[in-house]
C-alpha positions in Angstrom: 139.0 -131.0 -99.7 140.2 -129.6 -96.4 139.2 -130.3 -92.8 138.2 -127.6 -90.5 140.2 -128.8 -87.5 138.9 -126.2 -85.1 135.2 -127.1 -85.9 136.1 -130.8 -85.5 137.8 -130.2 -82.2 134.8 -128.1 -81.0 132.4 -130.9 -81.9 134.6 -133.4 -80.1 134.8 -131.4 -76.9 131.1 -130.6 -76.8 130.3 -134.3 -77.4 132.6 -135.5 -74.7 131.5 -133.0 -72.1 127.8 -133.5 -72.8 128.1 -137.3 -72.7 130.0 -137.3 -69.5 127.6 -134.8 -68.0 124.5 -136.8 -69.1 125.9 -140.1 -67.8 126.8 -138.3 -64.5 123.2 -137.0 -64.1 121.8 -140.4 -64.9 124.1 -142.0 -62.3 122.9 -139.5 -59.7 119.4 -140.6 -60.5 120.2 -144.3 -60.1 122.0 -143.6 -56.8 118.9 -141.6 -55.6 116.6 -144.5 -56.3 118.9 -146.9 -54.5 118.4 -145.0 -51.2 115.6 -146.9 -49.3 113.0 -144.7 -47.7 114.4 -141.3 -48.7 111.6 -139.3 -50.3 113.9 -136.4 -51.1 116.4 -138.6 -52.8 113.6 -140.2 -54.8 112.4 -136.8 -55.9 115.9 -135.8 -56.9 116.3 -139.0 -58.8 113.1 -138.4 -60.8 114.4 -134.9 -61.6 117.7 -136.3 -62.8 115.8 -138.8 -65.1 113.6 -135.9 -66.3 116.7 -133.9 -67.2 118.2 -136.9 -69.1 114.9 -137.3 -71.0 114.8 -133.6 -71.8 118.4 -133.7 -73.1 117.7 -136.7 -75.3 114.5 -135.1 -76.6 116.4 -131.9 -77.4 119.0 -133.8 -79.3 116.4 -135.6 -81.3 114.6 -132.3 -82.0 117.9 -130.8 -83.2 118.4 -133.6 -85.6 114.9 -133.7 -87.0 114.4 -129.9 -87.2 117.1 -129.6 -89.8 
């Protein structure tokens, strides 16, 4: 049994980048909701949360579709 280190490194890199990116987008959404009275910030926050939900749904679809 041999380990494909290149594939393992690729999976690790993509996982780290996507996790950091998704957490960053969610954080932007939380910050947008914490701005009182800013309608534009609230709309951006909802867009960030929608992007997070879409990323989670896409990940679930990738797992289930196999």
